MARTILO-318692 format. One record per residue (C-alpha): residue in one letter; x, y, z. Coordinates in steps of 0.02 Angstrom, whole numbers, m for minus. Layout:
N
+------+--------+--------+--------+
! code !   east !  north !     up !
+------+--------+--------+--------+
!    A !      X !      Y !      Z !
...
+------+--------+--------+--------+
This chain:
283
+------+--------+--------+--------+
! code !   east !  north !     up !
+------+--------+--------+--------+
!    M !   m253 !    980 !   2778 !
!    Q !   m208 !    846 !   2655 !
!    A !   m200 !    905 !   2474 !
!    Y !   m323 !    825 !   2357 !
!    R !   m239 !    715 !   2230 !
!    Y !   m317 !    694 !   2061 !
!    P !   m320 !    514 !   2004 !
!    V !   m178 !    473 !   1886 !
!    Q !   m227 !    370 !   1737 !
!    V !    m93 !    243 !   1700 !
!    H !   m110 !    166 !   1529 !
!    D !    m75 !    m18 !   1532 !
!    M !     42 !    m49 !   1385 !
!    E !    m46 !   m212 !   1346 !
!    N !   m210 !   m119 !   1325 !
!    T !   m156 !     13 !   1199 !
!    L !   m215 !    m13 !   1021 !
!    L !    m36 !     m2 !    957 !
!    D !     21 !   m145 !   1066 !
!    L !   m139 !   m241 !   1038 !
!    I !    m98 !   m248 !    853 !
!    L !     90 !   m247 !    841 !
!    L !    131 !   m365 !    985 !
!    S !     35 !   m507 !    905 !
!    E !     71 !   m570 !    731 !
!    K !    m95 !   m662 !    731 !
!    R !   m198 !   m508 !    777 !
!    K !   m107 !   m405 !    647 !
!    N !   m140 !   m537 !    514 !
!    V !   m324 !   m552 !    561 !
!    I !   m347 !   m364 !    539 !
!    L !   m258 !   m363 !    370 !
!    L !   m357 !   m515 !    313 !
!    L !   m523 !   m434 !    358 !
!    L !   m472 !   m280 !    260 !
!    E !   m511 !   m390 !    108 !
!    G !   m689 !   m415 !    170 !
!    P !   m792 !   m511 !    300 !
!    K !   m736 !   m689 !    340 !
!    D !   m800 !   m832 !    446 !
!    I !   m687 !   m915 !    573 !
!    E !   m650 !  m1065 !    462 !
!    T !   m591 !   m951 !    321 !
!    I !   m483 !   m852 !    443 !
!    K !   m406 !  m1012 !    512 !
!    K !   m368 !  m1078 !    338 !
!    A !   m297 !   m913 !    273 !
!    L !   m182 !   m892 !    423 !
!    N !   m141 !  m1078 !    437 !
!    A !   m188 !  m1079 !    621 !
!    S !   m301 !  m1179 !    737 !
!    A !   m461 !  m1117 !    817 !
!    T !   m377 !  m1114 !    988 !
!    A !   m242 !  m1000 !    918 !
!    I !   m359 !   m882 !    825 !
!    Q !   m516 !   m866 !    931 !
!    P !   m433 !   m782 !   1083 !
!    Q !   m355 !   m653 !    966 !
!    V !   m521 !   m621 !    880 !
!    K !   m601 !   m599 !   1052 !
!    K !   m472 !   m467 !   1101 !
!    L !   m500 !   m372 !    939 !
!    R !   m688 !   m375 !    969 !
!    E !   m665 !   m312 !   1146 !
!    Q !   m566 !   m165 !   1081 !
!    H !   m699 !   m128 !    949 !
!    L !   m584 !   m160 !    800 !
!    I !   m690 !   m301 !    729 !
!    V !   m874 !   m343 !    744 !
!    Q !   m971 !   m504 !    721 !
!    E !  m1127 !   m520 !    616 !
!    K !  m1198 !   m696 !    629 !
!    N !  m1052 !   m809 !    583 !
!    L !   m950 !   m674 !    495 !
!    Y !   m816 !   m560 !    566 !
!    K !   m780 !   m392 !    488 !
!    L !   m684 !   m234 !    529 !
!    S !   m773 !    m97 !    624 !
!    E !   m761 !     80 !    558 !
!    M !   m617 !    111 !    677 !
!    G !   m538 !    m53 !    624 !
!    K !   m546 !     m3 !    441 !
!    I !   m457 !    161 !    475 !
!    I !   m318 !     72 !    569 !
!    A !   m302 !    m69 !    442 !
!    E !   m293 !     49 !    293 !
!    K !   m153 !    147 !    376 !
!    M !    m65 !     m9 !    438 !
!    K !    m58 !   m104 !    273 !
!    P !     68 !     12 !    184 !
!    L !    182 !      9 !    337 !
!    V !    176 !   m180 !    350 !
!    N !    210 !   m197 !    163 !
!    T !    355 !    m73 !    172 !
!    L !    433 !   m168 !    317 !
!    S !    412 !   m330 !    221 !
!    V !    502 !   m262 !     67 !
!    L !    647 !   m189 !    167 !
!    E !    662 !   m336 !    286 !
!    E !    669 !   m464 !    145 !
!    N !    831 !   m388 !     77 !
!    K !    885 !   m285 !    228 !
!    E !   1072 !   m293 !    197 !
!    Y !   1050 !   m236 !     17 !
!    W !    945 !    m83 !     58 !
!    A !   1056 !    m34 !    205 !
!    D !   1211 !    m32 !     95 !
!    R !   1138 !     65 !    m53 !
!    E !   1114 !    246 !   m102 !
!    M !    926 !    273 !   m103 !
!    S !    929 !    463 !   m116 !
!    K !    923 !    460 !   m307 !
!    I !    752 !    378 !   m303 !
!    P !    621 !    517 !   m309 !
!    L !    539 !    542 !   m141 !
!    F !    362 !    506 !   m203 !
!    L !    420 !    334 !   m262 !
!    L !    528 !    301 !   m110 !
!    R !    374 !    325 !     m3 !
!    R !    287 !    192 !   m107 !
!    I !    427 !     65 !   m103 !
!    S !    305 !    m59 !    m27 !
!    E !    235 !    m80 !   m204 !
!    L !    389 !   m181 !   m252 !
!    G !    318 !   m330 !   m158 !
!    H !    423 !   m488 !   m157 !
!    C !    600 !   m455 !   m222 !
!    T !    756 !   m562 !   m236 !
!    T !    936 !   m508 !   m260 !
!    I !   1039 !   m566 !   m407 !
!    E !   1220 !   m531 !   m451 !
!    P !   1354 !   m596 !   m570 !
!    Q !   1448 !   m749 !   m513 !
!    I !   1632 !   m721 !   m472 !
!    D !   1689 !   m825 !   m621 !
!    H !   1570 !   m732 !   m739 !
!    M !   1597 !   m553 !   m681 !
!    F !   1610 !   m483 !   m858 !
!    E !   1459 !   m575 !   m926 !
!    M !   1279 !   m521 !   m915 !
!    I !   1174 !   m591 !   m774 !
!    P !   1079 !   m744 !   m841 !
!    E !    915 !   m702 !   m751 !
!    Y !    913 !   m532 !   m835 !
!    V !    956 !   m600 !  m1008 !
!    K !    820 !   m732 !   m994 !
!    N !    680 !   m614 !   m939 !
!    A !    731 !   m474 !  m1057 !
!    G !    723 !   m598 !  m1200 !
!    M !    542 !   m638 !  m1157 !
!    A !    487 !   m456 !  m1140 !
!    K !    363 !   m377 !  m1261 !
!    K !    419 !   m202 !  m1213 !
!    L !    574 !   m142 !  m1122 !
!    E !    631 !     25 !  m1052 !
!    A !    798 !     47 !   m966 !
!    A !    899 !    183 !   m882 !
!    I !   1080 !    126 !   m874 !
!    P !   1203 !    232 !   m773 !
!    Y !   1356 !    124 !   m804 !
!    F !   1452 !     56 !   m954 !
!    H !   1455 !   m129 !   m998 !
!    P !   1539 !   m186 !  m1160 !
!    L !   1400 !   m312 !  m1199 !
!    F !   1255 !   m189 !  m1181 !
!    P !   1260 !   m106 !  m1355 !
!    S !   1249 !   m271 !  m1448 !
!    F !   1127 !   m347 !  m1321 !
!    Y !   1000 !   m205 !  m1334 !
!    L !   1023 !   m198 !  m1522 !
!    G !    978 !   m383 !  m1527 !
!    I !    818 !   m349 !  m1430 !
!    A !    772 !   m208 !  m1550 !
!    E !    805 !   m320 !  m1700 !
!    K !    671 !   m439 !  m1635 !
!    G !    545 !   m298 !  m1658 !
!    I !    524 !   m268 !  m1471 !
!    P !    489 !    m84 !  m1427 !
!    I !    640 !    m27 !  m1326 !
!    S !    692 !    139 !  m1250 !
!    I !    859 !    173 !  m1165 !
!    V !    916 !    320 !  m1060 !
!    L !   1105 !    344 !  m1041 !
!    P !   1206 !    472 !   m946 !
!    E !   1315 !    578 !  m1060 !
!    S !   1475 !    489 !  m1008 !
!    V !   1403 !    317 !  m1048 !
!    L !   1333 !    375 !  m1215 !
!    K !   1506 !    436 !  m1266 !
!    R !   1578 !    264 !  m1230 !
!    W !   1442 !    183 !  m1337 !
!    V !   1482 !    299 !  m1480 !
!    E !   1670 !    290 !  m1464 !
!    D !   1685 !    101 !  m1445 !
!    Y !   1524 !     34 !  m1522 !
!    R !   1474 !    162 !  m1651 !
!    E !   1409 !     37 !  m1779 !
!    Q !   1288 !    m45 !  m1655 !
!    T !   1232 !    126 !  m1592 !
!    D !   1198 !    188 !  m1769 !
!    K !   1098 !     31 !  m1810 !
!    F !    999 !     50 !  m1649 !
!    L !    952 !    231 !  m1690 !
!    K !    892 !    185 !  m1864 !
!    M !    763 !     62 !  m1799 !
!    E !    584 !    126 !  m1784 !
!    N !    550 !     28 !  m1625 !
!    A !    707 !     90 !  m1536 !
!    K !    733 !    253 !  m1443 !
!    L !    892 !    321 !  m1364 !
!    F !    898 !    464 !  m1240 !
!    V !   1042 !    557 !  m1156 !
!    C !   1026 !    630 !   m982 !
!    T !   1149 !    762 !   m922 !
!    D !   1107 !    743 !   m737 !
!    C !   1084 !    555 !   m720 !
!    E !   1251 !    509 !   m642 !
!    R !   1235 !    375 !   m506 !
!    I !   1048 !    354 !   m532 !
!    P !    980 !    179 !   m502 !
!    A !    998 !     61 !   m648 !
!    I !    818 !     22 !   m688 !
!    V !    742 !    m95 !   m817 !
!    A !    552 !    m86 !   m830 !
!    A !    474 !   m218 !   m941 !
!    D !    301 !   m293 !   m960 !
!    N !    357 !   m454 !   m872 !
!    F !    485 !   m401 !   m741 !
!    M !    570 !   m256 !   m654 !
!    I !    753 !   m254 !   m608 !
!    M !    849 !   m118 !   m517 !
!    A !   1026 !    m92 !   m455 !
!    L !   1073 !     47 !   m334 !
!    F !   1250 !    111 !   m311 !
!    P !   1334 !     51 !   m150 !
!    K !   1369 !    187 !    m23 !
!    N !   1553 !    151 !      5 !
!    T !   1614 !     35 !   m133 !
!    V !   1619 !     27 !   m321 !
!    F !   1466 !    m20 !   m423 !
!    D !   1446 !   m209 !   m410 !
!    R !   1296 !   m246 !   m524 !
!    K !   1198 !   m321 !   m381 !
!    Y !   1015 !   m306 !   m429 !
!    I !    846 !   m334 !   m350 !
!    I !    716 !   m413 !   m464 !
!    S !    528 !   m425 !   m448 !
!    F !    388 !   m496 !   m555 !
!    E !    240 !   m423 !   m460 !
!    P !    120 !   m305 !   m551 !
!    G !    150 !   m167 !   m424 !
!    A !    337 !   m177 !   m451 !
!    L !    317 !   m168 !   m641 !
!    A !    213 !    m10 !   m626 !
!    W !    333 !     65 !   m496 !
!    G !    483 !     30 !   m607 !
!    K !    396 !    108 !   m756 !
!    E !    367 !    268 !   m656 !
!    L !    550 !    273 !   m604 !
!    Y !    607 !    250 !   m783 !
!    D !    488 !    388 !   m841 !
!    C !    566 !    509 !   m715 !
!    Y !    734 !    491 !   m802 !
!    E !    666 !    493 !   m979 !
!    Q !    571 !    654 !   m944 !
!    R !    732 !    746 !   m901 !
!    S !    825 !    675 !  m1050 !
!    E !    851 !    725 !  m1232 !
!    K !    805 !    605 !  m1370 !
!    I !    946 !    565 !  m1491 !
!    H !    896 !    564 !  m1674 !
!    D !   1068 !    572 !  m1756 !
!    I !   1224 !    533 !  m1659 !
!    D !   1329 !    649 !  m1768 !
!    N !   1223 !    796 !  m1714 !
!    Y !   1253 !    760 !  m1532 !
!    I !   1433 !    699 !  m1525 !
!    P !   1569 !    739 !  m1653 !
!    C !   1610 !    605 !  m1780 !
!    N !   1779 !    578 !  m1701 !
!    P !   1747 !    598 !  m1514 !
!    K !   1918 !    529 !  m1468 !
!    E !   2009 !    671 !  m1555 !
+------+--------+--------+--------+
């Protein structure tokens, strides 16, 4: 007697929702576009810079899989499509941020970024990398100087020493710009030992705040301003090279502000340098 065989369901890879979305850039973009709201075919074509012959077959496939629906001349996400699109958007944005500067992220220590912010790294949006030119290694990066000079508020956590920083940040404070700086203990000592006059002047200004953090070694260098965000992570296997990523997007500004706040919250505000470090720290 021949044994009864239950029918085996073989899932065609091309028919799974995952492949339906991820194997086509156009279908993925249509779903993300419709997350913004219903669109007609002409608007979809224009937004995706594609022809009707390129878009309509993809729209048809999405309709067949119940991810989008048509009402008169408008296409919109179905309830199932909305669920997928809302989960897909953060992943797509995260991949975009990491892919844009893949070599940078792969080579950097990211463990010092708090996990809740690391999970939201997609908020950085479009970033570019900047670094000092080989013949200007000991100067400040021009892009940073330019944008910091236009800021109306600036907050910075600086885990490394640079001889131009004390006078540079003092100059910003002297313009009346609200400025807050977090330094690791080792960097603060260098400021006091080598640039005590500038440090004292900085502390006496009402719009300037200086903090010391005892557990902020090798944290990302982060500058959060109202007009830009700039961040430098330590390389994994080489010395600190002052290679930064910079972004001007609103999400990046808010993200950078949160990162700065993490370090300020675990720091101590300095009111009088003599009460924190002896008058003659070199002795």
